[in-house]
BAPAVO-660898 format. One record per atom (N, C-alpha, C, O, CB): residue in one letter; x, y, z. Coordinates in pm, whole numbers, plus 50000, padded with zeros to 5 digits. Atoms other than C-alpha are relative to their C-alpha. Glycine has a CB too. Layout:
<recs>
AXYZ;...
</recs>
This chain:
<recs>
M499595005749820;M043453310387325;M501085007849975;M501505008449859;M500394980650062;P499204997049991;P046213331387454;P501374998850033;P501534995850152;P499665003250016;I498955004650008;I049673326787413;I500574992550158;I500004998050253;I500765011549941;K499745003149883;K051123309187716;K501725000750076;K502604994650015;K499404987249993;F498864999349968;F054283316587926;F500554991050098;F501764988750092;F500145010750028;K499595011749937;K054453289688187;K498714991050002;K497664997450012;K500615003050145;P501175010649961;P051903257588220;P499305007650111;P499925012150207;P500584983850058;S501404996149858;S048563270288458;S500524991450073;S501004980950031;S498064996649984;Q500395003849875;Q048653261488776;Q499074996350091;Q498355005250138;Q500215004650034;T500984997349908;T046503243389014;T500454998250150;T501474992350185;T498884991549968;S499435001749850;S046533246489407;S498345000550063;S497425007350018;S501335015350066;Y500694997749937;Y044153239289659;Y499605006750129;Y500425005650220;Y499904994049987;V500184992149885;V042383261089931;V499914991050137;V498894984950167;V498725008549977;K500825010049939;K042543242090201;K498895007450136;K498855019750130;K501194987850061;G501405001349939;G039443243790477;G498945006749938;G497935008650006;G499965004450132;Q501494999750095;Q036953256290158;Q499844992149900;Q498884992549823;Q499715012249931;N500075011850066;N037773227989989;N499535004849859;N498395003149815;N499074989550074;K499714993750136;K038513244689654;K501025000249927;K502125002249978;K499875010350000;K498464995950085;K040943246789347;K499845010449976;K498775016649982;K500514993749868;I500084991850063;I042373271489211;I500725000449897;I501854996449925;I500045007750054;T499395000450081;T043523276488848;T500535007049998;T499795016850008;T499734998349929;S498984983250062;S046433304288774;S500194992749887;S500454980849866;S501845007450087;H499485004050139;H046863306988421;H501095007749992;H501085016550079;H499065002249878;F498554988250036;F050423326688301;F500235000449895;F501084993649839;F501424998250048;Y499515002850142;Y049893338487964;Y500865017050019;Y500925026150101;Y498434997049847;I499134985749999;I052303365487822;I499475012250002;I500145021050056;I500775001749893;K500784987249990;K050073392887796;K500365007050115;K500925018050118;K498534997950003;Q500034996349867;Q049963394988167;Q501265003250083;Q501505009150188;Q499384990550057;T498264995149965;T053623396688196;T501025007850027;T501805009849934;T500524999249955;P499274990349965;P055663420188380;P501165003149812;P501294993849733;P500914993550174;K498805000450081;K058573435388086;K500964997350057;K501914991550004;K500315009749941;E498455006549933;E061053428788294;E500234987750055;E501234983850114;E500475007050112;E500405016749999;E060083395188330;E500244995449873;E500884985049887;E498404995950035;L499544996850086;L060603395987994;L500914998349968;L501234988049908;L499915006449991;V498885000750013;V063443403187976;V501324993650034;V502494992549996;V499985006350009;K498445007249918;K065433386088191;K499644987849934;K500514985049851;K500224998250209;Y499865012450086;Y064163352088041;Y500155001249873;Y500104990749811;Y499034992150007;I499005000750151;I065493363087699;I501295002450038;I502074999949946;I499685012049874;N498415004950008;N069033365287850;N500134992550070;N501254987450063;N501075007850023;E499225011149933;E069013340888097;E499414987049963;E500064976949986;E500025001450154;G500755015050050;G066283311987945;G500454995149887;G500905000649787;G498495000349972;Q499485007250057;Q067053286187809;Q499534993349881;Q500334990049794;Q500284994350072;K501165005950110;K064043271087570;K500035014949916;K499725026249953;K498084994450084;P500344988250047;P064393291287270;P498335003649911;P498165012449827;P501235001949914;K501234997750059;K060693289487161;K499535005250103;K498375005750062;K499254989549942;I500314986549904;I059853312887469;I500365009949961;I499835020549926;I500495000950123;K499124981050052;K062493336187388;K499465007949898;K499185019949895;K501694999649925;L500984989050103;L060833341787059;L498655003650044;L498185014150000;L499684993749852;K500934993349929;K057893345287249;K499585014850027;K498795023749994;K500214996150090;C499594986749933;C059193369387446;C500335011349892;C499615021349888;C501344997750095;R499424990350079;R060813389387201;R498415000849896;R498585009849813;R501744994249918;N500524998450077;N057713387287008;N498495008050044;N497685014949982;N500124988549944;E501124987449893;E055223402787306;E500755012550029;E500195023050057;E499514993950181;L499084986949935;L058023427187393;L499545011349801;L499075022649808;L502724992450049;D500404995450144;D057293439986984;D498765003949983;D498385013749918;D500164990549902;R501274996350028;R053923437287018;R499495013150139;R498425014950197;R499054984049996;R500474990549862;R053833464387302;R501295011049958;R501585021550015;R500164990150202;G499224987250011;G056613481387119;G501335004450080;G502035014550091;G499105009450029;V498194996349936;V059723479687301;V501064997249907;V501054988149824;V500544990050139;K498715001250109;K062793482187114;K501234990450091;K501294991450214;K500745019149951;I499075013949937;I065533453087219;I501235006449954;I501285003349835;I499724981849927;N499075000750035;N068923467387172;N501134991450062;N501524991450178;N500115009949989;W498865010449985;W071763439087111;W501035006950049;W501275018250007;W500444992649874;I498894994749970;I074753444587299;I500804981549971;I500414970450006;I499975009750177;P498925014749971;P077523414687241;P500435001950138;P500335011950210;P501614998549892;K499314999149934;K079303402487477;K501275001449999;K501824999949890;K499774994950038;E498984999750044;E082603408287573;E500874989750101;E500894991450223;E500355014049983;A498905005449927;A085353380587670;A500905003450073;A501684995050118;A500524995949953;
</recs>
């Protein structure tokens, strides 16, 4: 099963009496959103998933220390 970026979301379509489930897999997530989560996210487990996905895609990460 693929790695998830966020939990799945179920939405109800009004008038058609349907439920649609949206899955958020990390392989479908844009590169900009992954980099943004690495910089601003709070959960280390998901940050690691993002770094691994960018490495799989061949994106190099240059770490720049924060200036105090």
